[in-house]
N, C-alpha and C positions, 0 to 999 in steps of 0.2 A: 315316379319321384316328380316333384315339381315345386314351384313356388306358389304358394297358397298362403295368404297372410291369414285368411279365416280359419284354417284348420288348426286343431290343437297338436299337441305332441303326439308323435307315433309312437310304436313300439320301440324303434331305434333309439328315438329321442329320449324316451323315458330311461332306457338301459343306460345310455351314455350319462345323463344326469346322475343317475344312483351309482354307477361305478365310479365317477369322478368324486363324487362327495364321500363315497366310501374309501376312497384312496387319499382323502384329505386334500385334494387338490382344487384351486380355482380354475376357471376357464383360461386364463392367460398362461398358468403353469402348465396345463396340460396340453395346450396348442404348442407352447414352446419345445415341450419334451417329445411331441409326435412330430415337430417340423410342419405343422400346418398353421394357417392363419387363425386368429381369434374369431374373426368373422365366419370361416367356413366351420369351426367347431359350434358356434352360436347357432347357425343355419341349421346343422345337424340336430341339436338340442331342440330346438323349436318345431322342427318338422318341416323346415322350409327346404331342406335338402334330404330327400329320403332314402337315397340309393348311392352312397358315395362309393367310388371303385375299390377294388379289393387291396391295392396297395395303401390306400388311406386308412382302412381297417386294421390292416395289420400293423401300420404304424401305431394306431391309437392302442392296440392290445399290447404293443411292446412298452409304450408309454405308462400304460396302466398296469403292467406286469402280470396280465391275464394268462392263466392255463386252462388247458380243457377242462370241463367242457364249457367254461365261460366265454373264452375266445370263439368257439364255434358258435354259440348262441348269438353273439354279436354279430359274426359274419352272416348268420341266417337271417337275422333281421335288416341287415343291410341289403342283402339280395333280394329281399321281398320287395324292397322299393326299387329295384331296378327294372328297366324295360325288360320284356320276355328274352329277348336276344343277348341280354347282359346277364343272366342269372345263371348262367352255366359255364364250364370251362374253368382251367386252372390258370390262365393268364392273369396276372394283376392288372393288365390293361386291357380288360375284356369288355371295355365298352364299345358302341358302334364306331367310333373314329379312333381305335387303337393305332399304335404306330404299327406299320408294316414290318415284317419280319426282317431282321439285319443280315447282312452277307457275312458268313463265317470267314470267307476269304478276302474280305477287304483289306486293301493294300495302301500304304503310303498316306498322305495327306497330315503327317503328324504336326507339322508347323499350323497348318490351318486349324486342326482340331484343338491345339493348344491355345490358339488366339481366341477360340470361342470360349474355351474353360476360362480364360482370364478376364474376358468381358462379363461372363455371368458372375465371378467371384467380385468383380468391382462395380456391379450394377447397384444403382440406387433406385429407391422407390419412386423418385420423382421421374426417372428416365428409365422405364423398362426396356430392356436391349431387344433391338430388332436387328436380325441378321439376314441380309440377302445373299443367297448365295447364287451365283450367275457364271455364265460362261457359254461358250459355242456347244451345240448338241454332241452328245456323247462322251462328255467327261465324267458322266458318273455323279451329277449333282445331287439327284434323288438319293443315291446310295451314300453319298457323303452326309447329307443332312440326316437320313435315317439312322446312320451309325452315330452321328453327333447326338441325335436325340436320345438314343438308348444309353449313351455314355453318360449325359446330364441327367437323365431320369431322376436319380436319386435327389437331386437338388429341387425337385419339383412334385412334391408329394400329393398336391392337389389334382394332379391328373397330367397327363401326356396325350395329346390329341394330334391327329393327322388327317388333313382334309385335302383331297385332290381338286384343285380348281380348273382342270382341264383347260388351261389357257391356250394350248395348242389347237384345240378341238373348234369347228366351225360355230358350236354354240358353247362358250364358256360359261361355267358355273357363275350364275348370278350373285352378286353380293348379298343381296336379300337372302337368297336361299341358303347361301353358305353361313351367314349369321344363324339362321334358324337352326341348322343342323349343330352348329357349335353351342348354342343356348340349351338345345335338348340334351346335348352330350353332357353339359355342365349341370344338368339336373332341373331345368326348367320344363314343366309341363306344356303340353301343346297348347292349352288355353292361355298360359302365361306368356307366351311368345307374342310380342308387339305385332301389330300388323305391318307397319313401315319399316324401310331400312335403316333411317335414322334413329328411331326408337330401339329399334333391334340393337343398333351399334352401341347406343347409349347403355341398355341393360347390360352387354357383354362387358363394356369397359367399369362399370361399375361392380360386376361380380369379380372381374381379374383385378381390380384395385386391392383386394382382399385376399387373394389367393396366390399361391405360387404354382402356376399352370405352364406347361410347356406346348405351345402350338407349333405345328409343322404345316405349312401352308404351301404344298407342292405345286409345281407347274402353273405358276402365276402367270398371267398374261399381259396385265397392264397395272399401272399405279391405280388407277380408280377401282379395280376390282379387289385390291389388297387393303386400300386405305381404310375402309370401315371396319376392317378385322383388326386393327391394331390397338393394343391397350395403350391407354393414356398415362395411368400411373400404375404403381405396384410392382411386383418383384417377378412378374410372368417373363418368359423368353419367347420370342416369335422367331421362327426360322422360316424363310421364304426362297423357294428356289424358282428360277425364272431363267429363260434363255435370254430374256431382255435384261439389261442392266436396271432398269426401273428407276432411271436417273431423277425423275421427278419426286421420288420419295425422299422426304427430310429426315435428317437426323437418324440414318441408319448406317450400320457397318456392313461394308460389301465383301464378300470373299469370292474373289473372281478365281475360279479354279483354272488351272492350265494342263496342259497334256503331262503325263508322266515322264520322269528321266527313264533313260533306256534300262537301267539296272531295275529300277521299280516295275518297269512293264514286264521284264523277265520274271521277276519276283510273282507278280499276279499271275502270270502265265503258270509258274510252277506250282503256286497254290491250287489251281483249277486243274491242272493235267497231272501233277504229281511230279517229285523230285527226280524220279528214276528215269522218266521219258526225256525230261528237259536236260538233266545232266548227261544222258547218253548222246543228245545231239545240241550241245551248247552253242554252238555257231548258229544252227539253223533257228534256235529259239530268239537270238539277237537279230537274226534277219528277220524274222516275223514281227519283232518288235518295231523295227524301221519301216517294215511294209504297213504296218497299223498306224503309222505315225504316231506311236505312242499313246493312241486315244483309248482310253479305257474301255469304251463300248466295243470298238473293234478288237480289242484284246480278249474281252471276255467271250465275243463271239468266236474268235478263232479258239479260245480254251474251250468252249463249251463244245464246238464240232469235234475237237480232237479228243475230249473226254468221252463223247458218243461214239467214237470210233478208235478203240484202244489199240489196233492193229495198225493204224495210219501213221507212217512217218511224218514228222515235222517238216522234213525236207520236200515232201511232196506237196504240202500246202505252200510252202515257200516259193516253190516253182510255178504253182497257180497264181498266187497273187503277184508274182514278179510281172505278170502281163497286165499293164495298166488298164487295157480294154476289159479284162475281166476280174478285176480287183474288187470293184463293188459287188458284183455277182457272188464273189467267193466269200465275201463278208456276211454271211447270214448263216443262222443257225435257228431252226425251229421258227418262232415268233420275232427272234430277234434280227433286224436288219439295220445297217448303217443308212444305207439309202432311203429306208423307210423314216429313220429319224431326222436325216437332214430334208426330206420332202415336207414334212410337218412346218419346219421353220420356214420353208421356200413358199408354200402355199399361202402364208400369213402375210407376204410382201405386198406392197402396192406394184402397179404395172412397171413404172420407172426403175424402182429398187430392183425387181425381179430382172429387168434388162440389163442394169449395172453389173449384178451378180453373175449373170450368165457371160457377158461380153468381157468383163474384167479378167475372166479365165484365159482369155486370149492373149493377155499381156505377156511379153515374153520374160520380164525380169522376176526374181522372186517377190518383190513388192511392185507397187506402182503408185501413183499419184492421181488426184482428181482429174488433170488434164488427159492423162492418157485413157482413164475410164470415160471421160465425156467424148473422146474421140472414137472409141471402140462402140459405145453406146449410141452416139448420134445425139448426144444431149449438150446442154450449156455445161461449162465447168461448174458453176454454182449449182445447178440441178445434180450433177454428178456427184459433187462434194457432200450434198444434202443425203443422198441415197447411201453414199459410203458411210456416213455417220449412222444412219438407219441400219445398215447390215452390220454395223459395229455393235450397236445396241441390241440387234438381234442374235449376236453370236457368231455370225456366219463370215465376218473378216475380223483380223487382228490388227489393231491400230499400232504404228510405230510410236515408240514412247516420246520422241521430241520432234518428230517432223509430221507434216501433213500427208503420211502415206500409209498403204495398207497392204496386207498380204493374206493369202488363203492358207489353211491347214491342207496339208497334201490330199487328204481324202476329199474335201470339201472342194478343191479345186477339181478333182476329178468328177465330183457330182455336177458342178457347174459347166464344165466342159461338156458333160453328158446332156445337161439341159439344153447348152446353146445349139447343139447338132439337132436335138428334138425339137425345139421350139422355134429356132431361127432357120435351121437348115444350113448345110455346108457351103452353099453359094453365098448367103448372107453373111456368114463368119468369114469367108474368105475375102470379101468385099470389104468388110470392116478392118480385117487385117491389112489390106493392102491400103486403103486410104491412110490409117493411122501410121503405117511405115513410111509413106511418102512424106507424111506431115514431119514426121519425127526425123527423117534423114535430112530434110530441107532445113530444119531449125538447127540440127546437129552441124552441118556444114557451115552456116552462117556464124554459128557460136564459135566454132573452132578457128575462123579466120581471124577473129581478134587476136590470136596469138601468133599469126603469120608475120616474119620478119621482113619479108618482100612485099606483101599486099595486105598490111595491116589495117583491119577494119575496125573502126570504132563506131559503126552504125549497125544496124539491123536490116538492112537493105536485103531483100530476098528471104527475109523471114516469112513464115506462113502467116503468121499473127502478130505483126509489129506491136501491138498495144501489150501484148504480154511477154514479149521478148526480153531476154537477159538485157539489163541496162549497162554493163559494164564487164570487164574481164573477170572480176570476181563472181559476178552472177553467172555469166557465161560458164566458168570453170565449175562452179557448183553444179550446174544444170548437167553439162557434159559427166561429170562425175556420178553424179545420181541417176542419170538415166543411160547409163552406158550400156546396159543389157538390152534397153529397147532401142537405141541406134545401132547397136551391133546387129541386133537381128533384122533392123531394117536394112541395112547394108547388104546383109545376106540374102534378104529378099530380092533386094534391087538386082544383085548378081544373079540370083537363080531366074530370074524373070526377064534377064536380057538388057537391064537398063544400066548398060556399061558405063556410059558418060557419067552418070551420077555416082557410080561407085568411085570411079577415078577421082571426080570433083571433091567428093567427100574425103577420099584418103588424103588427097593433096592438101586439103584443108587441115587435116588433123596431125600433120607430120611434125609441126612445130609444137603443138600441144602435147604429142606424145611424149616429148622430153621431160614434161613435168610429172609424168607418171610411167616412167620406165619399168616398174615392178609389175605393170599390168601384162600378163602373157597375151593378152587378146591382140597386141599390135601385130604380130606375125600374121595373124588371121586376116586382120584388116589389110596388110599391104600385099598378102598373097592374093587376096581377092582382087586388089587393084591392079596387080601384075596380070592376071589371068583376063581381067576386062580390057586392059591395054592391049593385049594380044587379039583379043575379040575385036576391039576397034581398029586394029591393024596400025597402031601408033607406036612404033620403034622409040619414039622419044620418050612418051609416056612410060614405056616398059621399062628404058634404063633408069628412068627416075624412081620408078616403084621398086625395082630390083634393089637399088641402092638402100631404099627405105626399109625393104625387108631383110637385107644383109644385116643394117643397123639393129633390127629387131632380134633377130637370132642371136647377135653378139651380146646385146645389152639387156634384152628382156628375157630370153630363153635358155641363154647360156649354152646354146648349140653352135659352137665355133666352128665345126666341120660343115654345118649348112651354112654358116655365115660366109665361110670361104668359097664354097660352091656357088652361091648367089653373087657374092661380088665379083667373081670371075665372069658370069653371065652379064652383069651389069657392065662389067669393063668391055666385055665384047661388044655389046649393043652401043654403048657410048662411043667407041672408036669407029664403028661402023657409021654412025651419023656425025662424026667428027665434032663431038661436043665436048669441050674441053674441061668444062666444069663437072660434068657427071663422070668424066675419065678420072678426074681428081678425087672425087668422092669414091668412086669404086676402088682405087688405088688404096685410099685411106682405109676404107672398111675391111678390104683383104688384109691389109697390114695388121687391123685391131684383131682379126682373127688369127692370124700367124702368131702374133705375140702371144695370145691365150693358149695357143697350141703348143708354145715352147719354143717355136721357130723365130727367134727374136731377130737374128742376123738377116733372114729374109724379110722380116717386118720393116726394119730398118731401111733396107734397099728401096721397098716399096714406097715408104714415106718419103724418102729423099726424091724418089721419081715423082710422088705426088706433089711435093711442094714446088719443084721445078715447073710442073705442068700448071699450078696455080698462080704462080709468082706473077704472071702477066694480067691476071684477072683485075679488071676494075669495077665491075659491079659490086654492090653489097654482098649479094650471095657468094661471089667468088672471094672476097676478102674474108667473109666468115668461114667458108670452108678452108682458106689458107690458115687461118687462126686454129681451126679443129686439127688441121695435120700438123702445125708445128707443136702443139700441145702434146699430140700422141707421139710425135717423134721424140720429143724431150723425154717423155715417159719411158719409151724403150730404151732410150740412152741411159737412162738411171738404172733400169733392170739390168743392164750389162756391165755395170760397174763405172760408167762414164757420166757421173753426177756433175762435173764441173761444166761438162759439155751440154747437158741436160739443162743445167741452171741458165746458161747463156741463152739456150734456145727459149725458155720459158720468160726470161727478162725481156726478149724481144717480143713475145707475145703480149707482155704486160704494156709495152710501149705502144704497141697497135692499138690496144683497147683504150690506152689514156688518151690517145690522139682522137679517137672516135672515128665514125664513119657518118658521112651524109646519109640522111634518110633513116637511119636507124635509130630506135628509141633508146633513151637513157637507160631503161630497165633491162633491155636485152643486152647493152654493151656491159652493163653493171654485172650481169650473170657470166658474160665471157670473160671479163676482167677477173671474177672470183675464180673461174676455173684455171686460169692462169697463176693466181695468187695461191690456189691449193697446190698446184704442180709445183711452184717454187718452193713452197714450204716443205713439201715432200723431198725435193731437191737438198735443201739445207739441211734436213733432217739425216738424209742419206749421207751427207758430209760431216754428221755430228755435230752441226753448228746449232745447237739446240735452241739457244738463246734467240738467234736470229729467225728461226722456224716458226716460233710461237706466234707472232705479230700476222703474218700472211694468212696463217691457218685460221686464226680467229676471224679475221675479216672475211675469208672464204665461207666460214660456217655461217655467220651473220648474213651474209647476203644470199646464200642458198635457203636458210630458213625464211627470210623475208619473201622470198619468191615461192617458197613451198615446194622446194624441189628436194624431196626426201633422198631420192636415189643419189644426190650429190652431196648433201649436207651430212649425211650419216659416215659415209667414207672419212669425208674431212674430218668429222667429229672424232672417229677413231684415230686417225693419224694425230689431231691434236692432243687427244688422251695419251697417246704413246710419247710425245714430246714432252708433256707436262711430267710425265712419270720420270723422264731422264733428267728433268729440272728439279726432281724432289718436291714437286707441289703435289704430295700423293693424295689428299683429301679432294683436290679439284679434279686431278687425273682419274680417280675413282668415279666421280659423278659423270664425267664425260664418256668414260670407257663403259659403265654401266648403262646409259642411255644409249649409246651406239650399239652395244650387245643387243638390248631389246629391239631397237628398231631396225637392224639388219636383219634380224630374224623374221620380223614383220615383212621385210622386203624380199625374203628369200634369197639373199645375198650371200655369195660364198665367202665374204670377207667376215662373216659373223665368227668363223673360227678363229680369226685372227685376234678379234675383239675379246673372246674367250681367253684366249691364250694370254694377251694381256693383263686381263683381271687376275689370272693365276699367278703371274709374275708379279704384279702389284702386291697381292696377298702375301707372297714369299717375302717381298721387301718388307712390307709392314710388320710381319712377324720377326723378321730378323731385326728390326729396330725398337721391337717391343710395343708397338702401336696397334 
């Protein structure tokens, strides 16, 4: 078959002309009925295309309503013009670049497939659709593209062609060679293939302009490799698969595949292994899905291995893959290997990107930023950020949708850790971790000191890199919240390696900041480490302080009130031993908080009166704040035993202290303490059923806590305000407050969520009773 303007019509062309005229059809009519372009039909009739593929011939036979033997004769004439390798076989796609076999067990991806179908349906001749299927290694990009190509094949009667561009190989397919192969598959004779890449590209575009062809360009490496192969006009479809996003390609639709959902993973495993085996070990199947990270390649390997060993239990494989050091070894079946798939992408990286890939796996958190990657890799932040973007484009990192942060797929992290040990060595990795941890712990300590009421710092003195240090409290808070996994890991490393003074200093700096995020369970770990480090330093003073912080964490963060009471008793013993009145007062107060939550309210009130007496003579700002906390808690306990009038008097006293202010304390801090007193006052008034008076202080408290972003305080106050509004018959507003509190308290893991839910039920009952 070939393009040869000098040759006259061959047998196929003569037959087509005779059959078309015998049917009384013009070229346009026959082309329309057969679903091919007029240009393609004209080329066949003139002998320019001598060997159309079998699917095109079948479409022509149906349009001409040919029966045997006429249809067979037309097919034999077409087959005579095909290259030798294409003349036999039953496949309608029997040309050299035929689509690969699709997978009968292909699973999921319905939404992405529907998107492709919609793009094809809406395509215009001026803008032939180009689909780039991208994503990390192992997502099944080729399987998806092949499945989509087979599904869409009926829309492209002039041919479906698949070409592997070997983009991951050391020598990817040259664009000129790829063009030559496509042109030959489209019917151009060897002598008709132009010598230059640009001319070949032009010829391909002119041919595709008049045809409806589907091109599958698999495993593309770069934009430069793909760009010459893309049609400029016409109604052809091009599907490109690549591990790289090929961000430089203009006017393309990107289908970025993600890992499967857990149920889809189990479905794929079921299709490979069989429903009986999966049904018999349903939990093991779900565990395998998790251990595979829902990565299609890993799941297929697991499935193929199990299918090849029909007597093997799924639970056995779960036990093997549960061992992280053996997981990548276990994910192999025959020629399929997860490690090999990852290695292809890793080898293509530049030296710096390889280093960032390896070292970023040493980060402690689920995700990391460029600064952490730079520290671990020994690069500048700018270079690390550039490498992280390169790794993202290569499908080796997953970017955060709204922040400059990145994360690994679980299996890719294991591979990166493996490469770090192999390429860098354990000593280098340990040194990188240590350097990074020291840097991060120093920054965390300085950032946290911005919230310290006694030693308030508005500077970044002591920060390891003042030029990039958080500029104010908002930035400090954002950094501490974003990097909490990193600084917690750094604190643990400091503790494990005997840097106890750093641990104590960091925990001390954190204790005011911890009030802003009471719902973090990590505070018990922070202050427990500080207690142990204090003991290692032989500092009874530090031990008393951090035992008190730990008692607070058990009470307010972990809701372990028995542990809180035991810890507060230890703090009390230490404080009395060193005659520290302030820490004695705090210890009595924290013990009272635990006793109250354990239902021992009478004992709690006794401890609180003792604490108030102990702190009454304190003149330091810290002492006055401690007295405020004790008074607020005392009033709380009095209210709980039905002595709301006494509680109200105590909380009014707290309000007066807050309004008076304290020398050296920030306005923001005093506003928070005042909000605490207001919230308690509102609760006292509600307990006295003075609903109208309770509304205003609770509203003010909620507003202040929200402004300070103290969810652990604002949401209980919001709940109480919602209850008050319900009693005031402001039912619509009450519903808004109670719903918001219910959602937020659930997110905070607060035991008070049950109260919010109960209030909503009562509110609905009231609305129903009133017909609203």
